[in-house]
N, C-alpha and C positions, 0 to 999 in steps of 0.2 A: 841877534841870535843868542848872544850871551845873556841878555835880559830874559829872554824866553826860557832859557835853560835854568836860570836862577828861580824864576817863578815856579817852574816845574819842580826844582829841588825843594823849594819852600813848601810846596804842596805835599811832596813826598815826606818831608821832615815832619810837617804837621800830621800827616796821616800816620806816620810811624811813631808819634809821640807816645811815650810811656808815662803813666801816672806816677806821681812821686810816691816814694816809699813802697815801691813794688819790688818783688823778688823775682821778677821775670816769669811769674806763672801765667799760664794761658788765660786764666779767668780774670786777670787784672788788665788785660789789653783793652784799650778804649774802643768804643764802637766806631771811632774814626778809622780804625784799621779796616773794619768791614766796609766803611765808606770808601776807603782807598782801594780796597779790593774791588768794590763795585766800580769805582772810577776806572781802575786799571782794566777791569773786565770790559769796560766800554771802549777803552782806547787801545788796548793791546790785542794783537791777533793771535790768540791761542784758545784752544778748546778746553773749557772746564770739564766737559764730559770725558775728553781723552785723558786729562790730568787725573781725574778721579779714577778712571778705569785703570791707569798705569800704576797707581799707588794703592797699597793696602791700608787697612786701618791702623796697623802697627807703625807703618811709615808716617802716617798722618800724625800720630802722637809724638814720634821722635822729631819729625819736621817741625811740629808745633813748638817743642822745647828749643830746637835749634833756631827756629825763626825768632823766638823771644830773645834768646841770647844775642843773635846776630843783629836784630833790630836795636837792642840795647847798646851793643858795641858800636854799631854804625852811628847811632844817635849820639853817643858820647864823643866819638871821634869827630862827628860832624860839629858838635858844639866846640870842641877844643881847637879844631883847625879851621873853623868857619871864618875867624877874623884874620888869622895870620897867614894861612896857606891857601887862601882862596884863589890866588892867582896862579901859584905853582901847581897846585894839584887840581886845577880846573878840569883838565882832561881826565884825571884819575877819578875825580868826583863824578864827572859825567859818566865815565865808564862804570864806576862803582854805583853811581846813582841809577844808571840804567839797569845795572845788574841787580841793584837793591830793589829797584822798582819792580823789575821782572821777578826777582826772588820774592819780594814782599807780596807782589800781586799773586804769584803762584801760591805762596804760603797762605795768604789771606783767602785766596780762592779755595785752597784745600781746606783751610779752617772753616771758611763759610760753608763749603761743601760738607765738611765733616759735621759742622753744627747742624746744617740742614739735614744731613743724613741721619745724625743722631736724633734730631728733632723728628725727622720722619720715622725713625726707628721707634722713638718714644711714642710718637703719635700712633705708629702702626701697632706698637706693643699695647698702647692704651686703647687703640681702636679695635685691635684684634679680639680682646676679650669681649668688647662690645658687640663686634660682628659675630664672634662665636656665641656671645650671649644671646644676640638677636636670633642667630641661627638656632641656638639651643631652645629658645622660647618657641620659635616657629616649629622646630622639630618636636618640642614637647607638646605644643598645641596639636600638631598633627598626630603625634603619638597618642595623646589623650583622646583626640577625636577617633583615631583608629581603635583605641582601647574601648572607648564608649560604644563605637559602632560594633566592635566585636562583642562587647558586653551585651548590647541590645540584641545582636544576632544570637548570642548564647542564651540570653534570657528568653527571646522569642522561641529559640530552639527548645529550651527547657520547658517553656509553657506549652509549646506544640507537642513535645514528646509526652509531657505530663497529661495534657488534654487527650492526646491519642491514647495514652495508657489508661486514663480514666474512662474514655469512651470505650476502649477495648475491654476494660474490666466490666464496665456497665453492660456492654453487649454480651460479653461472656457470661456475666451474672444473669442477665435477662435470658440468654439462651439456656443457661443451666436451669433457671427457674421455669422457663417454658417447657424444657425437656422434662424436668421433674414433675411439673403439673400434668404434662401429657402422660407421664408414667402413672401418676395417680389416677388420672381419668381412665387410662387403659385398665388399671387394676379394678376400678369401679365397674367398667364394662365386663370384666371377667366375673366379678361378683354377680352381676345381673344375668350373665349367661349361666352361671351355676344355679341361680334361682330358677331360671327358665327350665333348666334340665330337671331340677327337683320337682317342678310343677307337674311333670308327667305322672308322677306317683301321687302327688297331692290332689290332682284333679280326680284321680280314681278314688282316693279316700273320700273326697267331697261327694262324689256320686253315691258311694255306699252309705254315707251318713244321711244323705237326702232320702234315699229309698233302700234301706238295708234288706228288704224282702223282695226286691225285684228279681226277676228270673236271671238277668245278666249279672247281678251283683255277686253271685257265687264265683264266676270266673274272674271278676275284678278283684275280689277278695284274695284270691290265690296269687294274683300278680302283685298286689300290694304287700302281702306277707313275704314274698320272695325278694322284693326290692326296697323294703323300708329302711334297712340299715344303710344302704348306699345313699338313699335320699337324705337320711340324717347327716351323713358325712358331707354331702354336698352343701347342705345348709350351714353346717359348721364352718366350712371353708369360705362360703360366701359371706357369712357374718364376720369372719376374721378380716377378710379383704375390705369389706365396707367400713368396719370400725377403724381399720388402719388408715384409710384415706380420709375419713370424715373430718379429722382434726387437722389435716395437712393441705387440703384443697383451699386455694385462695379465692376462687370464684364462688360467690355466695350461692348462686343458682346450682352449681355442680355440687357444692358442699351440702345443700339442702337435699339434692337427689341422693347423696351418700347417706345422709341421716334417714331419709325415708326408706332407703334400702335396708338399713339396719332395722328399722321398725317393721318393715315388711318381712324380713327374714325371721325376726323374733316371733312375729305373728304366725308365720308358717311353721316354725318349730312348735309353737303351741297347738297349731292345727294338727300336726303330725302326732304329737303326744296324745292329745285328747281324741283325735280321730282314730288312732290305733285302738284306744279303749273301746270306742264305739264299733270299730270293725270287728274286734274279737268278740265283744258281747253280742253284736248283731248276728254273728255266725251262730252262736248258741241259740239266740232267739229264732233265727231262721230255721234251725234244726227242730226246735220245739214247735214252731208253727207247722212244719211239715208233719211232725208226729201228730199234732192236733188235727190236721187236715185228714191224715190217714185214718185216725180214730173216728172222726166224724163221717168219713166215707163209709165205714163199717155200719154206723148207725143208719145211714141212708140205705145201705144194702139190706139191713135187717128190717127196716121199715117197708121196703119193697116186698120182702118175704111175708111180712104180716099182712099186707094188702092182698097178696095172693092166697094166703091161708083163709082170709075172710071170704073171698070169692068161693073157695072150695066149700066152706061151711054153708054158704048160701045155696049151693047146689047139693046139699046133704051128702057131700063127700067128706064125711067126718074123719075118716082115717087119713086121707090126703091132707085135710086141713090141719089136723093135729101134727102131722109130720112137718109141714111147712112152718107151723108155729114153733115147734121145737128148734127148727133150723134158725128161725129168726132170733129165738132166745139165745141160741149159741153165738150168733153173730153179735148180738148186743153184749154178750158177755165178753167177747174179744175186744169190742170197742171200749167196754168199761175197764178192762185190764190195761189197755193202752193209755187211756186217760189218767188212770191212777199212776201209771209209770211216768207219764208226762208231768203230773203234779209233783211227783217226787224228784224228778230230774230238773225240773225248771220251776222251782217254787214261787218265783216272782209272778208267774202267770197263774191266775186263779181260774182253774177249769172245773171247779166244783159244780157250777150250774150244768155243765155238760154231763158230769158224773151223775148228778141227781136226775137229770132228764133220762139218761140211759137206765138208771136203776128203776125209774118209774115205768119205763117201757118194758123192762124185764118183768116187773111185777104184773103188768097187763098181760104179758105173754103167759105167765103162770095161770092167770085167771082164764085165759082163752083155752089153754090145754085142759083145765079142769072142766070147762063148759063142754068141750068136745068129748071128754071121757064120760060126762053125765049123759050126753046124748047117745053115746055108744051103749051105755047101760040102760037106756030108755028111761032115765030118770029126768022127766021133763022139767019138773019144778027146779031141781038142782041145776039143771042145765041153764034154765032161764036166769036163775039167781047169779050163777057164775058169769053168765054172759053180761048181765047188768053191771056187775062189779068190774068186769073187763072194760066195758064202755066208759064207766066212771074213771077208771085209771087212764084210759086213753085221753079222756077229756082233760084230766089233770096234766098229763104229759103234753098235750097240745098247748095248754096255758103256759106251761114252763118253756116250751119251744118258742112261743111268741116273745118271750123275754130274752131269748138268746139272739146274738148277732146273726145276721144273714150268713156271715162267714165266721164260723166259730174260731178259726185261727186268729181272728182279730183280737181275741182275748190275750193271745200271746203278744201280738204287736203292741196293744195298749199297755200291757205290762212292761214291755221293753222301753217304750217312750216315757212311761211314767218313772221307771227306775232310773233311767239315764238322762232325765230331763235337764238336770243341772250341767252335766257334761256337755250335753247338746247345746245348751245356751252359751256356755263358755266357748265352745267350738265356733258357734255362729258369731260371737263377738270377735274372736281372733280372725275369722274370715272377713268380717267387716273392716277391721283395722288393716288387714293386708290389702283389701280392695281400695281403701282410701289412699294408702301409700302407693299402690300400683297406679292409681290415677295420676298422681304427681309425676311418677316416673314415666308413664306413657306420654304425658304432656311434654316433658323435657325431651324424650327421644323423638317425639313427633316434630318438635321445633327444630331439633338437630337435623332431622331428615329433610326439612324443607329447603 
């Protein structure tokens, strides 16, 4: 038993050995202390966890210093008394050895625990940043992914909003353009309606120009004169609308219709200007033609009286024949006066052939009266001579009548068309231009109506 205890004491002494030239600091303790602590941990029945739980970190450091001093003291005492007092103090050493072992084991355990705790703390402190770092990297990755995801969402949202805005702007611009173009087309339709309204008067002008001496032209002429100013204004308004849209319409076909409308309106304005000249002058010509017709009607009446006088002379009714001849001369005279007045009022019409013819007939009437007077005086030779002269004058008058138109007022008409031939040609040209433009417009409107 004593030998066993000695071996134990030797192990404890070796385990508690302090390096030379130490000052009892904890960092100079040999690792054999730890081995002893491990050894005691395997042999002694105490809980290291309970020991560490019962003591604080501050106690650990103080115990560490105390343990160092105690170990040093016990070791020195052990060395001094090992040889001489081994027998006397065996029991004390055993007790002290047991206490020392227990103390050393506890101190070693606490030191080892402290070292391990500090190691764990250092490791934890060294690992904590790593863990934190790892967590931060993961969080950073997640954050960056989230940020990129949000960025993509934001970018997609921006692109979507921008695209929607662009599409909206495009649709709005297209709608505005379509609405604007529809407005221009509507304005063009208004211009065409104004042209159509103006055509009511222009068609009347056109009819008068074609036949200014027609019986119905007189009524049309009055209607034209009363509505021509309104017609001019309608054409001015139509021209303004057509010109306004001709440069703004985007559809080439519609723009062409607008251009043709401008041409058509311009042609109609020329038709109105030149047509009104023809309307006014045709009115004068028509009046002159009426006067000519009336004068010629007197000639025809006088001629009828002459024929009746000749019949009376053939029945030897000299006085009755003379009376009828004088009446005929009077009628010829009235006709001559009217023809001369017509020539003065309407100088463009040359009615001189009519005047010469009437004058020849009046000369024949004088010879017929002289023949009747010679018969009444029973101067047969004089009567025959005056009758021969009368017949010669009538023959000359008949020759002159053959050169006259069948309707003497044609002289007035011919004069009118000859005088205003240039204006009539210009009017016809404007009408042709309007007709060409109208054909393009009708084709477009017809295509639209299909």
